[in-house]
Structure formats: structure tokens, C-alpha cells
C-alpha positions in Angstrom: -198.9 -46.4 29.3 -196.5 -48.1 31.7 -193.3 -46.5 33.0 -190.1 -48.3 32.1 -189.1 -50.7 34.8 -186.1 -49.8 36.8 -183.2 -52.2 36.7 -183.4 -52.6 40.5 -183.5 -50.6 43.7 -181.7 -47.3 43.4 -177.9 -47.4 43.3 -175.7 -45.2 45.5 -173.7 -42.5 43.8 -170.1 -42.1 44.8 -167.8 -39.4 43.4 -164.1 -40.0 43.0 -161.7 -37.3 44.2 -161.1 -36.4 40.5 -164.8 -36.0 39.8 -165.3 -33.8 42.9 -162.4 -31.6 41.8 -163.9 -31.5 38.2 -167.2 -30.2 39.7 -165.4 -27.5 41.7 -163.4 -26.5 38.6 -166.5 -26.4 36.5 -168.4 -24.2 39.0 -165.4 -21.9 39.4 -164.9 -21.5 35.6 -168.6 -21.0 34.9 -169.0 -18.5 37.7 -166.0 -16.5 36.5 -166.7 -16.6 32.8 -170.6 -16.6 32.8 -172.2 -16.0 36.1 -172.9 -17.7 39.5 -176.4 -18.3 38.3 -175.2 -20.3 35.2 -172.7 -22.2 37.4 -175.4 -23.2 39.8 -177.8 -24.2 37.0 -175.2 -26.5 35.3 -174.4 -28.2 38.6 -178.1 -28.7 39.3 -178.4 -30.4 35.9 -175.5 -32.6 36.8 -177.2 -33.5 40.1 -180.4 -34.4 38.2 -178.3 -36.8 36.1 -177.1 -38.5 39.3 -180.7 -39.2 40.2 -181.2 -40.8 36.7 -178.1 -42.9 37.1 -179.1 -44.0 40.6 -182.4 -45.4 39.1 -181.1 -46.5 35.7 -177.3 -47.0 36.0 -176.9 -48.5 32.5 -178.5 -45.5 30.9 -175.2 -44.1 29.6 -173.2 -45.2 26.6 -170.5 -47.9 27.0 -167.0 -46.4 26.9 -164.7 -49.4 27.1 -162.5 -47.7 24.6 -161.5 -45.2 27.3 -161.4 -47.6 30.3 -162.8 -51.1 30.9 -166.4 -50.8 32.3 -166.6 -47.1 31.8 -169.9 -45.5 30.7 -170.8 -41.8 29.9 -173.8 -39.6 30.1 -173.9 -36.2 28.5 -175.1 -33.2 30.6 -174.5 -30.3 28.2 -171.9 -29.0 28.1 -170.3 -31.7 30.4 -170.0 -35.4 30.2 -170.3 -37.7 33.3 -168.0 -40.7 33.1 -168.8 -43.5 35.5 -168.6 -47.2 36.3 -171.3 -49.5 37.8 -170.2 -51.9 40.5 -172.5 -54.0 42.7 -175.0 -51.4 43.9 -172.9 -48.3 43.3 -172.5 -45.9 40.5 -168.9 -44.5 40.8 -168.5 -41.2 39.1 -165.0 -41.2 37.6 -164.8 -37.8 36.0 -167.0 -34.9 34.9 -165.4 -33.3 31.9 -166.3 -30.5 29.5 -167.4 -32.0 26.2 -164.6 -30.3 24.4 -161.9 -32.1 26.4 -159.8 -34.8 24.7 -161.0 -37.8 26.7 -158.3 -40.0 25.3 -155.7 -37.8 27.0 -157.5 -37.8 30.3 -158.1 -41.6 30.4 
């Protein structure tokens, strides 16, 4: 069986300031409310998702309803919101799935 073909060479991943702050906030919250181990595990899963997006940037769902060109990829219990431009995947936000995304965007 053949592996699915990548769309092209790997894309670079760039985090916005908001996304970097979202990650810090997520880790702080999870470490405080759950444990440092849980916080580290969730952030590792998000990092794995970056690798997927680098190889397959159109993997996520279109989210033009939130912002033109936006896409999303769930990483339970968070959702990565991003845009693909040229050879870059720009991570816009990383929000808990319970957040009201219409208010954020």
C-alpha cells in the first residue's frame, strides 16, 4: 500500500504572538489544575500536530466563517487555528475546544 503523497516539501510553522501566549496559558492552566505531566503531554501532542501540518497543511477543516483563509485542526482538548501562505503554516490561535471561537475571531 502506498503512503499518501505530501502536498509538497514541508512547510515552515510560525506561531503568532497570540498562539504563543495561548500555549503558555494552556500549560499554566493544565499544570495548575491537573499536573505538570498532563501539561507536558498536551503540549507534546500539539507539537506532533505541527509536524502533521508541516507535511500536510491542508489537513485541517476550512474555517472561512471565522476568518478568511483560516483552517482548524483539533488536538483534544484544544483546537489549532491556522492559515497557509506560500510555504508557511501560520498558527493564529490555539484555543480550548470549549471557547466561543466567534467571540475570539
